[in-house]
C-alpha positions in Angstrom: -8.5 29.3 -11.3 -12.0 29.8 -12.8 -14.9 28.0 -11.1 -15.7 25.9 -14.1 -12.0 24.7 -14.4 -12.0 23.9 -10.7 -15.2 22.0 -11.0 -13.8 19.9 -13.9 -10.5 19.2 -12.0 -12.5 18.3 -8.9 -14.6 15.9 -10.9 -11.5 14.3 -12.5 -10.0 13.8 -9.0 -13.1 12.4 -7.5 -13.9 9.8 -10.2 -10.4 8.7 -11.0 -9.8 8.2 -7.3 -13.1 6.3 -6.8 -12.5 3.9 -9.7 -9.0 2.9 -8.6 -9.4 3.1 -4.8 -10.4 -0.5 -4.1 -7.5 -1.9 -6.2 -5.1 0.5 -4.6 -6.2 -0.7 -1.2 -5.2 -4.2 -2.3 -1.9 -3.0 -3.7 -1.0 -1.0 -0.5 -1.8 -3.9 1.8 -0.1 -6.6 -0.3 2.9 -4.3 -1.1 3.6 -3.8 2.6 5.1 -7.4 3.2 6.7 -7.3 -0.3 8.8 -4.3 0.8 10.4 -6.7 3.3 10.5 -9.7 1.0 14.2 -10.3 1.4 14.1 -10.1 5.1 11.1 -12.4 5.3 12.7 -15.0 3.1 15.9 -14.8 5.0 14.2 -15.3 8.4 11.7 -18.0 7.4 13.2 -19.9 4.4 17.0 -19.4 4.1 18.9 -21.5 6.6 21.7 -19.9 8.5 25.1 -20.4 6.7 27.7 -22.1 8.8 31.2 -20.8 8.9 33.5 -22.3 6.3 37.2 -22.6 7.2 38.4 -21.7 3.8 37.0 -21.0 0.3 40.1 -22.5 -1.4 38.1 -25.7 -2.0 35.0 -23.9 -3.2 33.4 -25.8 -6.2 33.4 -24.2 -9.7 30.2 -23.2 -11.3 30.7 -26.1 -13.8 30.8 -28.5 -10.9 27.7 -27.1 -9.3 25.9 -27.4 -12.7 27.1 -31.0 -12.9 25.6 -31.7 -9.5 22.3 -30.2 -10.6 22.3 -32.4 -13.7 23.0 -35.5 -11.7 19.8 -34.9 -9.7 17.6 -34.3 -12.7 19.0 -36.5 -15.5 16.2 -35.9 -17.9 16.2 -32.1 -17.6 18.3 -29.4 -19.3 19.8 -26.3 -17.8 18.0 -23.1 -18.7 19.6 -20.5 -16.3 22.2 -20.1 -13.6 21.7 -17.3 -11.0 24.6 -16.0 -8.9 23.5 -14.3 -5.7 25.4 -11.3 -4.3 24.1 -11.1 -0.8 24.3 -14.8 0.0 26.7 -17.5 -1.0 24.1 -19.1 -3.3 24.2 -20.3 -6.9 20.9 -21.5 -8.2 20.4 -23.7 -11.3 17.1 -23.5 -13.1 16.2 -26.7 -15.1 13.3 -27.8 -17.1 12.2 -30.6 -19.5 13.3 -28.7 -22.6 15.1 -25.4 -23.5 11.7 -24.0 -24.6 9.8 -25.0 -21.4 8.2 -21.9 -19.7 10.5 -20.8 -16.9 7.7 -21.1 -14.2 7.2 -24.8 -15.1 10.8 -25.6 -14.3 12.7 -26.4 -11.1 15.2 -24.1 -9.4 17.8 -25.8 -7.2 20.0 -23.6 -5.0 23.5 -24.6 -3.9 25.9 -23.3 -1.3 28.6 -21.7 -3.5 31.3 -22.3 -0.9 30.7 -26.1 -0.4 28.5 -27.2 -3.3 25.9 -28.6 -1.0 22.3 -28.4 -2.1 20.0 -26.0 -0.2 16.3 -26.6 0.2 14.5 -24.6 -2.5 12.3 -21.7 -1.5 8.6 -22.6 -1.7 7.1 -21.8 -5.1 3.4 -21.4 -6.1 2.4 -21.5 -2.4 3.0 -19.7 0.8 2.3 -16.2 2.1 4.7 -14.3 -0.1 3.5 -16.1 -3.2 -0.1 -15.0 -2.7 0.9 -11.5 -1.8 2.9 -11.3 -5.1 0.1 -12.8 -7.1 -2.3 -10.2 -5.8 0.1 -7.3 -6.1 1.5 -8.1 -9.5 -1.1 -10.1 -11.4 -4.3 -9.7 -9.3 -4.8 -13.5 -9.6 -5.5 -13.0 -13.4 -2.1 -13.6 -14.9 -0.7 -11.1 -17.4 -4.2 -9.6 -18.2 -4.4 -8.8 -14.5 -1.0 -7.1 -14.6 -2.2 -4.9 -17.5 -5.4 -4.2 -15.6 -3.5 -3.0 -12.6 -1.4 -0.8 -15.0 -4.6 0.9 -16.1 -5.6 1.4 -12.5 -2.1 2.9 -11.9 -2.6 5.4 -14.6 -5.9 6.5 -13.1 -4.1 6.8 -9.8 -1.5 9.1 -11.3 -4.2 11.3 -12.8 -5.9 11.4 -9.4 -2.6 12.6 -7.8 -2.1 15.3 -10.4 -5.7 16.5 -10.2 -5.6 16.4 -6.4 -2.5 18.7 -6.4 -4.3 21.1 -8.8 -7.4 21.4 -6.6 -5.5 21.6 -3.3 -4.3 25.2 -3.7 -7.7 26.8 -4.4 -9.4 24.9 -1.5 -6.6 25.8 0.9 -6.0 29.4 -0.2 -7.0 30.9 3.1 -5.1 28.3 5.2 -1.5 27.5 5.9 0.1 24.5 4.1 -1.0 21.1 5.5 -3.3 22.7 8.0 -5.7 20.5 10.0 -8.4 22.7 11.5 -9.6 22.3 15.0 -13.3 21.8 14.7 -16.1 19.6 16.0 -17.2 18.8 12.5 -15.7 15.3 11.7 -16.1 15.8 8.0 -13.9 19.0 8.0 -11.3 17.2 10.1 -11.2 14.3 7.7 -11.1 16.6 4.7 -8.1 18.5 6.1 -6.4 15.2 7.1 -7.0 13.8 3.6 -5.6 17.0 2.0 -2.6 17.2 4.4 -1.5 13.5 4.0 -2.2 13.6 0.3 -0.2 16.8 -0.5 2.7 15.8 1.8 3.1 12.4 0.2 2.2 13.4 -3.3 5.7 13.1 -4.7 6.2 9.7 -3.1 2.8 8.5 -4.3 3.6 9.6 -7.8 7.0 7.9 -7.8 5.5 4.6 -6.5 2.6 4.9 -8.9 4.7 5.6 -12.0 7.2 2.8 -11.2 4.3 0.5 -10.6 2.8 1.3 -14.0 6.2 0.8 -15.7 6.6 -2.6 -14.0 3.3 -3.8 -15.4 4.9 -3.4 -18.9 8.0 -5.6 -18.1 6.9 -8.5 -20.4 6.2 -6.2 -23.5 9.4 -4.3 -22.8 11.4 -7.5 -22.5 9.8 -8.9 -25.7 10.6 -5.7 -27.6 14.2 -5.9 -26.5 14.5 -9.6 -27.5 12.9 -8.9 -30.9 15.2 -5.9 -31.7 18.4 -5.6 -29.7 19.1 -9.2 -28.9 18.1 -10.3 -32.4 20.6 -7.9 -33.9 23.3 -9.2 -31.6 22.9 -12.8 -32.8 21.9 -12.0 -36.4 24.8 -13.9 -38.0 23.8 -17.1 -36.1 20.1 -17.0 -37.2 18.9 -20.5 -38.0 21.9 -22.2 -36.4 21.3 -25.5 -34.7 21.3 -25.9 -30.9 24.8 -26.0 -29.4 25.6 -29.5 -28.1 29.2 -29.7 -26.9 29.0 -26.9 -24.4 32.3 -25.3 -23.2 33.1 -24.3 -19.6 30.8 -21.9 -17.9 33.6 -20.7 -15.7 35.7 -19.8 -18.7 32.7 -18.0 -20.2 32.2 -16.0 -17.0 35.9 -15.1 -17.0 35.6 -13.9 -20.6 32.5 -11.8 -19.7 34.4 -10.2 -16.8 37.2 -9.4 -19.1 34.9 -7.7 -21.6 33.0 -5.9 -18.8 35.5 -4.8 -16.1 34.1 -3.8 -12.8 31.0 -5.9 -13.3 29.9 -9.3 -12.0 27.7 -12.0 -13.5 24.1 -11.9 -12.3 22.5 -14.6 -14.4 23.5 -16.9 -17.3 21.0 -17.9 -20.0 21.9 -21.2 -21.6 21.6 -21.9 -25.4 18.0 -22.3 -26.7 16.0 -19.9 -24.5 14.6 -16.5 -25.2 17.5 -14.6 -23.5 20.3 -16.1 -25.5 20.4 -17.9 -28.8 20.8 -21.6 -29.9 24.5 -21.0 -30.0 25.3 -18.7 -27.1 25.5 -18.3 -23.4 23.8 -15.1 -22.5 25.8 -13.8 -19.5 24.0 -10.9 -17.9 26.4 -8.6 -15.9 25.6 -6.0 -13.3 27.6 -3.3 -11.5 28.8 -3.2 -8.0 27.3 0.0 -6.7 23.9 0.6 -5.2 22.6 1.9 -8.5 24.5 -0.1 -11.1 23.8 -3.4 -9.5 20.2 -3.1 -10.9 21.4 -2.4 -14.4 22.0 -5.4 -16.6 24.4 -5.6 -19.5 24.3 -8.7 -21.8 27.5 -10.4 -23.0 27.1 -13.2 -25.6 29.7 -15.9 -25.5 29.7 -18.8 -28.1 28.7 -21.8 -26.1 30.8 -24.3 -27.9 34.0 -22.3 -28.5 33.9 -19.9 -25.5 34.6 -17.0 -27.9 33.2 -13.5 -27.3 30.4 -12.5 -29.8 28.8 -9.3 -28.8 27.8 -7.0 -26.0 25.9 -3.7 -25.8 24.1 -1.5 -23.2 20.4 -2.0 -23.0 18.1 0.8 -24.2 16.9 3.6 -22.0 13.5 2.1 -21.6 14.9 -1.2 -20.3 17.2 0.7 -17.9 14.2 2.6 -16.6 12.4 -0.7 -16.0 15.4 -2.2 -14.1 15.7 0.9 -12.0 12.0 1.1 -11.3 11.7 -2.4 -9.8 13.8 -1.7 -6.7 12.6 1.9 -6.4 9.0 0.7 -6.3 9.7 -1.2 -3.1 12.3 1.1 -1.6 15.1 -1.4 -2.2 18.0 1.0 -2.7 19.4 1.8 0.8 18.8 -1.2 2.9 16.4 -1.5 5.8 16.1 2.2 6.7 14.7 3.2 3.3 12.4 0.1 3.5 11.0 1.3 6.8 10.3 4.7 5.4 8.6 3.1 2.4 6.5 1.0 4.8 5.5 4.1 6.8 4.5 6.0 3.6 2.6 3.0 2.5 0.5 3.1 5.7 0.0 6.9 5.1 -1.2 6.1 1.6 -3.8 3.7 3.1 -5.0 6.6 5.3 -5.2 8.9 2.2 -7.4 6.3 0.4 -9.6 5.6 3.4 -10.2 9.2 4.2 -11.1 9.8 0.5 -13.7 7.1 0.6 -15.1 8.4 3.9 -15.4 12.0 2.5 -17.2 10.7 -0.6 -19.7 8.7 1.5 -20.3 11.6 3.8 -20.8 14.0 0.8 -23.1 11.5 -0.9 -25.2 11.1 2.3 -25.4 14.9 2.6 -26.6 15.2 -1.0 -29.2 12.6 -0.4 -30.4 14.4 2.7 -30.6 17.7 0.8 -32.6 16.0 -2.0 -35.0 14.4 0.5 -35.5 17.8 2.2 -36.1 19.5 -1.2 -38.7 16.9 -2.1 -40.5 17.2 1.3 -40.6 21.0 1.0 -42.1 20.7 -2.5 -44.7 18.2 -1.4 -45.7 20.5 1.5 -46.1 23.5 -0.8 -48.3 21.4 -3.2 -50.6 20.2 -0.4 -51.0 23.7 1.0 
């Protein structure tokens, strides 16, 4: 590589890294507990489930919904969520069908007994603040987009770092940390070694993070195109009033999508269904397919099947990137690896800042020395 090209790539690496480093520190620190979000919630918030003699008397989903309505007589049901790992069915309710989801109330139930479970804390608590910082940077959706831009700069810094690594280390073995009394050289080698060894992981986490910042625009695009096409013949229809059985709708969705299970159910009137439909979102049963959602639309009043289709590639990529970003694909062992690599990433960022500060101090000292020499020559 020519010296000019190397100089340009080195400049790109330096400035893209410096611009995004502070925000990446925040993301690495807040992301660490979020890797273990499920474990933290289970330990602190989800009560232990008692043994149930038999599930023969387990309530139906319709009965659980009826219990939720009885507790909040003036609210309407927006969504129903069916957990896989725990025997929990959650009913999300709000004042109207169009009320923003975050302004509603989510009531979980024990799916085996129908008993209400104390809801997880919302808009408060440790995990809430970690998520606010990591996803929205305390600025709502604009903060999410801002972090997306920082993520793009991070990806550029990774690529440029890989480009400049080879010329700087041409006379050394891969990932060498030289034995020297010069702390700056030690930190330089440590920065290069940790950076190049974790480059692929850093790029994967950075790329999935950038994609996750676009979840609202991607969901909006899907709603405005694919979902709109699926319910086109019902456009302008009034809101369904006499709702049919949810259990029958689930059975119909399972019949249409064999080998899949219901993950969530959108009730008529919200953005993930239509005024006339249940939007039943099915997922697979494998480690990969359980993150891929397939919508099945069932007419809410008649219980008849209307339409289903696979989501576009971009939406699939979004669904797969969410768990990959936090290492949620192979249980606790992969999460522990993700946490270790997250700590290494903090070391990469910290060593990079240290090297920049040392280089800046060295340049200042050289500049002062040059000015002093010039002044002495003039006085002589």
